[in-house]
N, C-alpha and C positions, 0 to 999 in steps of 0.2 A: 421444555427442551426435548427435541426430537431424539429418537433412538435409531441407530443403524441396525445392521443385520446382527451385530454382536450384542443383542439386547441384554443378555445375561450379564455381560461384563460391565455394562454401564449402570447397573442397578444401584440405586441409592442405598447405602448401608445405614440402617436406622440406628440411632444412638443407643436405644435401650436394648439392643442385642450385643453391644460392645462393652457396656458397663452397666452395673446394677443401678437402678434408679434410686435405691435406698442410700447409695453412697453420696448423693449430692449434698448432704448436710456435712459430710466429713471435710475437714480442712487441715492442711499441713502446718498452717501458721500457728504460732503460740497465741494463747488467749488467756484471759483472766477467768478463773472459776466463778468469780462473783458477778460476772456479767449475766444478767437474766436473759438476754437475747444475744448469745455469742455469735450467731450466724447472720445477724441483721445487716452487718456491713458487707457481707459477701453477696447476699441476695436482697434486692429491694423489695421489702415486704409491705409496701404501700402501693395501693392502686385506687385512686379516687373514684374511678368509674365503677370498680367493684363495690366499694363502700356505698356509693349512692344507689347503685342498682339493687343490691340486696336489702338495703334499708327501706327502699321504696316498695319492694316486694313483700316485706314483712315476714321473712322466714324465721326471724326471732324477734322478741319484743325489744323495744328501745332500752329497757332496763338491763337486759342481759347482753346487749350488743358488745360492750367492751370486753366482757368475759369471753364471748364467742370469738371475737377477732384476736384477742390476746393468745388464746389457745391455738388458733390457726397459725400463729407465727412460731410455734414450738415444734420440735421434731416429733414425729409419730412414734409412740412406743412400739416395740417389736411384739408380734403375736405369732403363735404357732398352734398347730393342731396335731394331736396324736392319731395315727392311723389305727382306727378301731379294729381293722382286720389283721394287723400285724401280729405275729406270734410273740412279739415282745411288748405288746401293748401294756399289759399289767406291770411288767418290769419297769418300763419307762415312766409310767404314771407314779409308781412307787418311788422311783429315784427322784422325781420332781418333788413329791410330797415329803419325803423323809430325808433327802439330802440337800438339794439345791435351795429349797425354801428357807432352810436354816442357814446354810453357808453363805448364800447371797445376801441375806438380810444384814449380815455384819458389815456389808459394804455400803449400806444406806447411810447418808449423813446423819450424825448424831442429832437427836431432837426432831428428826423428820419422821412422821408417822406413816409415810408411804411404804407400802409393801414392795419388796424387790420383784418377786414374781407371785402371781396368784392365778388360780383358775377362773375363767370367765363364768360368772354365776348362772348365766342363761344357757350355756352350752351343756348338753347332757353328759353325765358320767365323768365330769372333770377331765374331758378330753381336749379342751381348748384352753390355752394359757396366755397370759398377758404379762409382759415384762416392762418395767419402768426404766430400763437401761437402754441407751442408744447403742448402736453397733460400735461406735468408737469407744464408749465406756466399757463395753464388754472386753476390750483388749487392754484395759488399763492395768490390771494386776493378774496374778496367777489364778485367783479364785474365779474371777470373771472370765479369764481366758479359757479356763476349763469348761465353763458353761457354754462359751461361744463355740469351742471345738465340738462339744456335744451336739449343739444345734446343727453345725455344718455336716457332721458325719451322719447323723440320724436323718437329716433332710435328704442328703444325697442317696442314701439307701432306700428311703421311702417309709421309714418308721414314723416320721413326723413331716408336716408340710408347713413351711413358713408362709403365713397368709394374713393379710390385714383382717382385723376382728370383724368389721362390718361386712367384709366380703364373704364371711362364713355364713351369714344369715340367710340369703336366698334359698340355698338347697334345703334348709330346715323347714321353711314354709312350703316347699314344693310337695312335701308328703310323698316321697318316693317309696314304693314297695318293690320287693324282689322280682315280681313278675311284670314290671312296667317297662314299656318302651319309652325311652327318654331321648329328647333332642336338645342339645346345647348348641344354640344357633351361632353364637359368637364366642367360641370356647377358649381361645388362647388368652393367657399363657397356660391355663389348665388347672388352676387350683380348685375351682368349683367343679370341674369335670371329675377330678380326683375324688372330691368329696361325694359327688353323686355315685361314683363307683363303689366307694366305701359303704354307703347306705344300701346299695343294691346287693352287695356281698355279705352284709352284716349277719344275716340269719342263715347263711348257707353253711352246710356241713363241709368238713374237710374232704377234699377229693371230688367235690361236686360243684356244679355251677348254677347260678340263678337262672330263672326262666326269662328274665328281662334282659335288656341291653341298653347301651348308651351310644348314640351317634353324636360325636363332637365335631363341629364344623368351624372353619375359619377361612376368611378370604385370602389372607396372605400366606404364601407357601413357606416363608421363613418362620412365621409365627406358628404354622402347622408343625414345623420341626420342633419348635419349643414346646408345643402342646404334646407331641409324641414323647419327647424326653421326659416331660413331667408325668405323664400317665404310665409310662413304661415301668415306673417304680411300683405301680399297683399290681403288676403281674396278673392281668385279667384277659380272659378270652371273650369277654362280652362287650368289646369296644370296637367301633369303626370310626376312623378319623377321615373327614372329607374336606374338600377344598372348593367351596362355592361362595358366591355372594349370598348372604343370608336371605335377602328379599326375593331371591330367585332360586331358593333351595328346591331341587327337583321333586316333583310329585310322585314319580315312579308308578306308572300305570301297571296294574296287575292283570295277568291273564286269568282265564276262568278257573284253571286248575289250582290256583292259589286261594282256595276257599277258606283256608284256616286263618287267613289274615282278616282283620276287621277293616272294612272299606267304607268310604263315603259313597255318595251317589255317582261320583265321577270316577271311582276306582282308585283313589289315592291311598297310599300307606299312611296311616295316622299314628299319632303318638299319645300315650297316656299322660305324659308330662312334657312340658316345653320350658326350657330356661332361656329367656330372651334378655340377656345382659348386653344391651346395645352399645355401639360406639357413642361416646359422649364427649363433652368439652373437658370433663375430668376435674372441675374445680373443687370437688370433694376431696381431692388428694393433695391439696396445697401443703399439708404438713409433711408429706413424704416427698413432694416435688416442689420446693419453694421457688424454683425458677419460673413457675407458672404465674407468679404474681405480676411480673412485668409484661406478660403476653396476654393476660386476660382481657377479653372484650366481649360485648354482647353479640357480635356478629357470628362467633363460633357456634353458640347454642342455636341461634336462629337458622344458621345454615345446615345444621344437622337434623333439625326437627322433622322434615319430610322423610328423610331416610329412616329415622327411628319409627315413624308411623308405618312405613312400608314393611320394615322388618317385623314389627309387632303384628301387623295384619297377616303377613305370611305365616307367622307363628300360630295364630289362632285358626288359620285355615288348615293347618296340619295337625290340629288338636282333635282328639276324639270327643264326641259328645259325652259330657261328664268329666272330661279331663281338666287338668289345672295347668295354668301358665303363669310364670313369674316374669313381670317386666321390671327391670332394674337398671339403674345408672349410678355412677359415682359422681354425679353432678347435683348441685343445689338449685339449678335453674328450673323454674316451673314450665318454661317453654319446652324443655326436654323431658319433663316428668309428667305433671298433671295434665298439661295440654295434650300430650301424646295419648295418655290413657283415656281422656275424654273423647278424643277423635276416634279411637278404636271402638269405644262404646257407642259412639254416634253412628259409625259406619255399620256396626254389627246389628243394630236395631233390636236389641233385647236378647240376642242369642248368646251374649257374653255378659257375665255379671262380675262385679267387684266383690270379692269375698272379705267378710269381716273377720280378721284373725286377731282381734284385740285381746282375746282370752288365751291365746297361745303364747308360750315363752314369756310368762308374766314378769320375769326378772329382767327382761330386755326392755330398756327404756326407749320408747319411740314416740313420735309426735304425729298427729293426724295430717293428712294431706291438705293442701290449700284448695279453697273453693273460689278464690278471687285472686287474680294476678293481672299484670299489665305486660304489654309488649313494648320494648324499647328498640327503636331503629334510628341509628345516627344521632343518638342523644335525645330523640323526641319520643314521648310516651303515648301509647294508644291503649285504650281499654276496650274498644269495640272495633270490629272490622269496618264499620261504617265511617270511621274517622281516618282511615288510611288513604292517602292521596293515590290517584290512579297510577302515577309513575312509580310508586313503591309497592304496588300490589303483586308484583312478581317476586317480591322478597318477603314481605309481611303477609303470610298466608292466613286465610280465615280460620284454619284449624288451630292456630296459635292462641286463639282467644277462648275464654271460658265457655261461651255459647256458640262457638264455631260460626256457621253461616257460610255465605258464598258471595263472590263478587259477580252480580248478575250481568254487568256489562262486559266482564272478562270471560265468564263461563265457568261451569263446574270443573273443567279440566285443570284449573289452577290448583285444586287440591291434590292432583295426581302428577303434576309436572312442575319441576323446579326450573325456573327460567334463569338464564345466565345472570350472575351478579348477586347471588345470595349473600356472599360475604364481601362487603364493600371495602374499598381501599382504606377509608377512614377507620373502619373497625379493626382491620389487621394492624395498622400502624399505631392505633390508639385514638382516643377521643380528643377533639379539639376543646379549647376553653369554652366556646359557645355551646358545644354539646353537653359538657359537664354542667354548665349553668342551667341548661334546659332540664337536665336530669334532676338538679337540685331544686328546681322550681316547677313542679308539675302544673302549677296554675297557669303557666304560659300556654298550655293547651286546654281546650274545652272538650269535655267528654262526660258521658254518663256511665257510672260504674255498673258492672254486671257480674253476677255470680253464676257458676256452673250449676246446671240442673242435676248433674250426676252426683252420687254419694262419694265424692273424692276424699272425704274425711277418712274413708276406709284405707286409703293409701298410707304408707308409713314413711316418715322422714326421720333420718338419724343425723343429729348435729354433734359436732365434736365435744362440746363441753358437758354433754349429758353423761357420757361414760368414757371420756378420754379416748375417743376414736377418731376416725375420719368421718366425712359426711357421706350419706348414701340415701338412695330412694328405692322403695320397693312397692309394687302393686301386685296383688294376688288376684288373678282372673280365672273364672271357671266358665266352661262352655256348657250351656244348658240346652241348646238346640242347634240344629244345622244353621250355618250362616245364610243370610238372604243372598239372592243372586245380585251381583254387582255389575251394572252396565258400564262398560269401558268404551269410551268413544275413541275411534281410531285417530291416530295422529295425522295431521295434514302434512307435516314435514318430518318424515322419519329421520332424515339425515341431520336435523338440527339437534345436536346433543346438548343436554343440560350439563352445567358445571357449577359446583358449589365453591370451588376454590379460586379459580382465576388467578393463580399465582405463578404465571409463566409456564404452565404445563401445556405444551403444544401437541401432546400425544393424541393419536386418533382414538376415539372411544367407540365402544360397541353397545348396541341396544339389544337385549335378549327378550324376545317375545315368545312366550309359551302359551299356546292357545288352550292348554289344559288348566291354566291357572287364572283365577279371577282377579288377582291383585295386579294392578297396573305396574308397568316397569318404572324404575326411577334411577337414582344415582347409585353408583357402586358403593359397597360397604367401606366405611372408614377403617383404617388400621389403627384404631385408638384403643389402647389397653384399658381394661376395666379399672385398673388401679395404677397404671404406670404410663400416663400420657407423656409425650416428649415434644421437642421443638418441631420436628417434622410433622407430627400428628396435628398439633394445634394450628399449623398453617393450613391444614386440611387439604394439602396437595394430593394425598393418596385417596381422598374420598371419591375422586372422580374416575379413577381407572384402576384396573388390575395391574399386577407386576408384569414386566415384559416377558419373562420366561414362561409363565403359564397363561399369559394372555393369548399366546399362540394356540393353546389347547382349546379347540372349539367345542361347542355344545354338541351332543349327539344328534342323530338324524331326526329325532322327534321334535327338535326345537329349531325354529326358524331363526337365522342370524342375519341381522342387517347391520352393515358397517359403513363408516365413512371412507374406508379405504377404497382403492381402485377395484372395481368389480373383477373377480377372477384372480386377485392377488393371493388369496388364501382359499384353499379348497376345504370343504366340509369333510371331516373324517367320519366315515360311516362306521357302523357297529359300535359307536361310542367309545372308541379307544382314545385315551388321552395322551397327548404328546408330552414327553418328559416325565411321565408317571409310570412306574413299573406295573405290569398287569397283575391282576389277581387270578390265580389259576388253581382249581381244585387238584390236589395231588392224588393220583390214582395208580401209582406204580405199585402193583400188588407184590412184586418181588421185594422191593425195599421195605414196604409196610410189614410184610410177613417176617422178614429178617429182624426188624426192630422188635416186633411183638415176641418172637421166639427168644431173642437174645436177653431181653429184660423180663421175660415171663409175664407180660401184661395180660391180665385176664380179660375175658370176653365181656364182662360187665361194663368195661370202660368203652364208650362209643368212639370208634376209630374211623371207620369208613364214612366218607362224606364230611368229616370234620377236620381234615387236613388241607391246608392251602399253602401255596408258595408264590413268590413274586417273580418267578422265572418261567417264561413260556417254554423253554427247553428243559423239560423235566428230567432229562438224562444228566444234566449238570446242576442239579439242585443243591444248594449249599445250606439253606435254612428251611425248615418246615414249621409252619405255624398251626396252632390248634384253635378252632373256633367253636363257640357254643351253638346250641340248636337255634337260638334266636338269630344269631349272626348268620348262620348257614341259610336260614330262610330268606334273610334280606339279600344275601349275595345271589342266591338263585333267582330272586325277584329282579335284581339288578341286571343279571345276564339276560333275563327274558325281555327286558325293555331296552336293550341296546346299551347297557352300562351307562345309564344317566348319572349315577353317582361317581364322582371323581374321588376315588379312594386313595389316600396317601398312606394309611396304616390300617392293618386289620389283624386281629387275633393275637395269640400269645406264642412267642417263639419257644417251642418245646424241644426240638432236635436241631443239631448243627453238625455238619460233616467235618470230620477231622482230616485235613489234607496232608498232614505230615506222613513220613514213611511208616511210622509206627501205626498211625491211624488207618492208612490204606491196607496194612497187613492184618488188621483186626477183623474178627468175624463180622462185626457190625461197626462200620465207620462213623455212624451217627452217635454223638454223645447227647446226654440229657442236659439241657441248659439250666442255669441257676434259677431263672424266672419260671421255667416250666416244671421244675422239680416238685414244688408243693402240690400241684394239681395231679401229677402222675404217680407220686410217691405211694399212696395207698393201694395202688393197683400193680405194683412191682413185686415179683416173687423170686427173681434171679438177679445176680450181680448186686446184691445188697447185703451189708453186714452191719452189726451193731457194735460200736466201739465203746470202751470204757472212757470215763471223763478224762483221764490223764492221757490216753492215746489220742483222743479227739483233740485235746489241747495241743499236743505235739504236732499234729497234722497242721493245725492253724498257725502254729509258731514257725515251723520249719518248711512248710509247703511241700516238702518231699521227705518221706521217711522209708528207709529200707525195711523189708519184712522182718529181718532179724533184730531190728532195733526197737520194735514195739515192746512196751512194758508187759502187756499180756501176750505171752508166747502163743497161746491158742489163737488169738485174733490174728497175729502175724502169719500163722500157718494157714488159717482160713483165707486170708487175703492173698497169699501166694497161690492158692488153689483156684482163685477166680479166673475166668476167661480173660485174656488180654483185651483191653478196651476200657470203656467207661464203666464205672461202678458207683454205688451210692453208699456212703457211710453215715449211719445214724448215731446220734449221741445217746448212749445208754445211761442208766441211772445208778451204776455201781462201779466197783473197782474191777469187775470183770465184764467182758462183753456178754450180752444176752444170747441165749441159745434157743429160746422158744420162738413162737410165732410173734412177729413184730406187730405191735399195736400202734397205729398212727392216730394222733389227735391234733388239735390246734396248737399245742405247745411243742410238738415234735420238732427237733432240730436235726437237719440232715444237710450234707454237702456232697457235691459231685466230685469224683476223683478219677484219675486214669491209672489203671493197673498196668504197669510196665513189666519188664523182665525181672527186676529185683526190688522194685519199690512202688509205693503209692504216691501219686502226685495230686495235690489239690487243684481243682479247676474252678476256682472261685476268685473273684477280684480281690486285690490287696485291701481295699477299703472295707469290703464285706468281711474279709478274714479278720481284720482289726476289730470291727464291731462285734463279731461273733466271739472273739477271744475275750473281749471285755465283758460281754454278757456271761460267758462261761465262768470267768474268774469271780464275778459277782455272785453267781449261784454257788460256786464252791465256797466262797467266804461265808455266805449265809448258812450253808450246810455245816461248815466247820463250827460256827457258833452254836448251832443246834446240837451237834454231836458233843461239843465241849460241855454244854449244860447237862446233857444226858450222862456223860461220863463222871461228872461230879457226884452223881447219885449211885454209881456202880461200886462194887467192892474193889479194893486196891489192886487185886491180882488180875482184874479183867482188863483186857486191852481193847475191847470193843471191836469195831470194824476197821480201825486204821491199820495200814500196812506200810512199812518203810521199805522203799525200793532202794537197794544199795547202789545199783548201777545208775549213776547220774544223781544219786542222793535226792530223789524227788519223792515227796510224801504224797501217797495216794489217798484221797479222802473217800472213805467208804460211805455209800448211800444204800438205800434199799435196792434189792435186785431188779434187774431189767424186766 
C-alpha cells in the first residue's frame, strides 16, 4: 500500500506496542479449574504442518514428542531477573528468599510438589527467578496480588527485569568484561541490552564508570523508543542507541589521530563482543504467544534465512580478532539456526570458530545442535541443493543445506541475493492437503542424506520440556583471524529490489551500497521481537522496508544510495545529519558549566569538560544535559569525524535538567540534578547536600513537601533553611539525628533530590519511586526494630536504649548507630 506525503500518519501501529504479548493467554470468560488446557478453545493449538515438519527434522526424539508438544500448549511461567547493580539488590533477594518463597507456597494446590517461585539454578548468585503462576493467577487473591504488585513496581523502577528465562542465557555466554566494547545488533525491546549493561557495571565502584560501553541498535524507530525506555532504568552513561539496518551497520572510518582505537586493515571501529539475536519466525515463543499456532508455516523461516546470514556476517566483520559473538534465535527451525551458523563458518574460511561451552553453566540443560536437517518448500522435502528444481532455486538457497554448495547454472550471486517470492502464497495461507501428505511421506521424493562438516554439535538448543522454558538456539563464535576478502559481483539490475514478503507492500525500496563493507547488501531487517512475535511480523511485511518516517533519513555522504524513486526526488543530506532525529551536540557553555560546579561544589576529580552533551543545537536554550563516559565520548568524536554515520536516537545519562518555573529561574543555578544522574554525581558533591534522620527522610517521602519547622530533627530543619534556594540532595542517615561529619557514599547509600524553597523542602522524585523507597525504608526500620528489641531484652530495666518518643505527631523514632 503506497504512502503519501504524510507518511508518519499512515504508519501501521504494531499490535505488540499496544498490548502486552503476555496477556494473550488471559480470558474474561469463566472456565473450569479442572480443565488441563483451559485456553485451547480460544486458540487453535493444532497445526499439522508444524507437527510433521519438526518430527521430520528430529529436534526431539519420537519418545518425548508428546511431552514436548503438550508443554508447548501450556502458558509460559513468568521469570524475572534482579538488577545486580541496584542499591536494593540484596534487599530484594532477601525479600524473595525469606518472604515470598514461603507466603506464595501456601497458594500451591495441596498435594502438588511444584514450588511457587524458585531461583533459576544456573543463573549466578540467585539473581534470576522463576514463577509457576500465570499473570492471571497472580491477581487471584491478596497474597498473589501483593507479589504481582511487587513485580510491577520493581520492574518499572529498574530493580528487576521481567524476562523470559532462556532469553537471559546469551549474555552469560558472551563473557563481557567491564572494558569491552559491545554491540547489540538487534536490541529491542532491550532486556538483553539491560543485562549486558549490568555485567559491564558490575565491578565498577560507586561514582565511577566502566571503561567499556554498549551500542544497542534496532531498525524500527518505535522499537528504539521501547529500547530507550527499557535501558533508561539502568541509569548508565555507557550506552548509545542507534537506528540502522543490522546488516548495514556503519563501519565508521577513523582518521589517523584516532590511534587509541583498535582498527582492522580498513580502519573500522571493532567490538570485543557482539550479540547477534536476529529476527526470526519465533516459534520458540508458542507458550507465550499461542496465536502463532494457526500462522505457523515453513515459508517464514525460509524467507528469513538470507537476512539472518547477512546480519551474522556483518556481526563477525565488526568483531575484533579474539572477540566473541553470540548468534541466537527464539526459533526451533534449523534453517534459521544451524544452517545460518554453517554458512557463516563456510564464508569465513577458518577465521571464525564455534566455541565449545559445554563445561560452562553446568546446571543449564541444553542439547547439541543438529548436524543433519532437511529443507521443506511447499510441502516437498529436499536434503541436498542438487535436488531443488530450477524454478525454486530463487527460494530454496544452497546455504540452507548442511553442506551448502551453489547453483552453477544460476551463479554464486544466489547466496547473496534474495529473489522475489521467498515466501509463497501457499505458505502464508497454510499448507494444502497434498503438501501435508508430501511432508508425511518423504519417500515421495528421492534424495541422498548429507551431514554438515562443521562441528555444529557445539551449538546449543533449548527445548521447553527440559527446564519448563521456551525454546531457544545459541551458537558461540570466536574470531581467530581476520576475515578473508569476499568478492562481491556488481548487480546487473540495481533497480530490481528483492522482497521476502510480497504481501501487498507496494512501497519503494532502497538499496544501500557501502564500498567500505565487504558484506553484500540484502533485505532490510525484520521487525520481529526476540521473544514477542506478532501477527504483523509473521506476515513479514516489515522485512522488506524501513518505516516511512525514518526512511526519509538518508545515509551520510560516504554511502552511495540507489533508489527506485524518481531521480532527484530526495536529496542526499550532507554532513550525515539525520532527518527527524535530534542532533547530538557537545555542551561547552563554560558559564553554565562553572555555575553548576560552583553551586553543587563538584570536585575537579569528576571529569566534566568534554563529557557533557545535549540534543539541542541551540545551546542557549538547553533544557537537558547528558553525561557520557570516556568510551562514548571517543565514539561520538569518531562519529563527527566521519560525517555522523551513526544515526543516534539516545546517548548518555541525563544528569541536569533546567527548572523553568519562576522559582527555578530566580535560583542561583536553574539546573537541578536528575534522579537518574544522582548516583553518579553524588560522591563528588560537597554543597547543597544534607544527611537526614530516618524519620525525617520518611516524612519527605510520605508528604512530598515538608516545612523547615516541621522536621523532627530541629537542627536538620535549620540546616535545610540555610541552604541556597534551588536543588539540593538529601541523604538517608543511619540514626535518629542527621549526621554532621563528612558524608561517606557507598553502594547502599540512599539519596533523593529536593527543591529548597522559601519555607519548605519539596521532593523531586516520581511518585512510584517515592513509594518504593518508602517501602524499603520501612522494611529496614522494621528489621532494625527487631534487632533493637532483642538487644533491649538483655539490658537493665532502667535502660531506655536509643529509642526516642517524639510527642509532636506521636511518631516513634527508631535509633540506629550514628551517621
